[in-house]
C-alpha positions in Angstrom: 0.0 0.0 0.0 1.5 3.2 -0.9 1.1 6.4 1.1 0.3 9.7 -0.5 3.1 12.3 0.1 2.2 15.0 2.6 2.5 18.4 0.6 3.3 21.6 2.5 5.5 24.5 2.2 7.7 26.0 4.9 8.7 29.4 5.8 11.7 29.5 7.9 12.8 32.6 9.9 15.7 33.4 12.2 14.8 36.2 14.8 17.2 38.0 17.3 14.5 38.8 20.0 14.1 38.1 23.6 10.3 38.0 23.6 7.3 38.1 21.2 4.2 39.7 22.3 0.6 38.1 22.1 -0.1 36.7 18.5 -1.8 33.7 16.8 -0.2 31.7 14.1 -2.2 30.7 11.2 -0.5 27.3 10.8 1.5 25.0 12.9 4.8 26.4 13.9 8.1 24.8 15.1 10.2 27.0 17.4 13.8 26.4 18.4 15.9 28.4 20.6 19.1 29.8 19.0 21.2 29.7 22.3 18.7 28.6 25.1 15.2 26.8 25.3 12.1 28.7 24.5 8.9 29.1 26.5 5.5 29.8 25.2 2.6 30.9 27.5 -1.2 31.3 27.0 -3.9 31.9 29.6 -1.9 30.3 32.3 -0.5 27.3 30.2 3.3 27.3 29.8 5.3 24.9 27.7 9.1 25.1 27.7 11.6 23.2 25.7 14.3 23.2 23.1 12.1 22.5 20.3 8.3 23.3 20.4 5.4 22.6 18.0 2.9 25.3 18.4 -0.7 24.9 17.8 -2.2 27.3 15.3 -5.1 29.7 16.1 -4.0 30.0 19.9 -3.0 33.4 21.1 0.5 33.1 22.9 3.6 34.9 23.9 7.1 33.6 23.3 9.9 34.1 25.7 13.2 33.5 23.8 16.4 34.9 25.4 19.0 34.5 22.8 16.7 34.5 19.8 14.8 31.8 17.9 14.4 30.0 14.6 10.9 29.8 13.5 9.5 27.4 11.0 5.9 27.6 9.6 4.4 24.4 8.4 1.9 25.5 5.9 -0.6 23.1 4.8 0.1 20.8 7.9 -3.0 19.7 9.9 -2.7 19.8 13.7 -3.0 16.5 15.2 -1.5 17.0 18.5 -3.1 16.5 22.0 -1.8 19.7 23.6 -4.0 22.7 23.8 -0.9 25.2 23.2 2.2 23.3 22.2 4.1 20.1 22.5 7.8 19.4 23.1 9.6 17.7 20.2 12.0 15.2 21.4 13.9 12.0 20.1 13.2 11.2 16.5 10.8 14.2 16.0 13.3 16.6 17.3 16.0 15.2 15.0 13.8 15.9 12.0 
């Protein structure tokens, strides 16, 4: 049985900031800290880690001392369990 390829494009940015104010992403987003881990917060929920997958459509703030690399996964459907974000570890982080 063959699997159809998942087709999506990505936009990648490297941002030298320490904090991003409240905003929503239109698509799933992967964040990595350039020098340190990153933290996202939304309505009392806090998720921190080296690599985070951010759910689209949720207003959140990013704390990223040392800057971040941001990859928007245009066309990828959210299938995570978390409300705000998930830490990517192991094989997923290596991707």
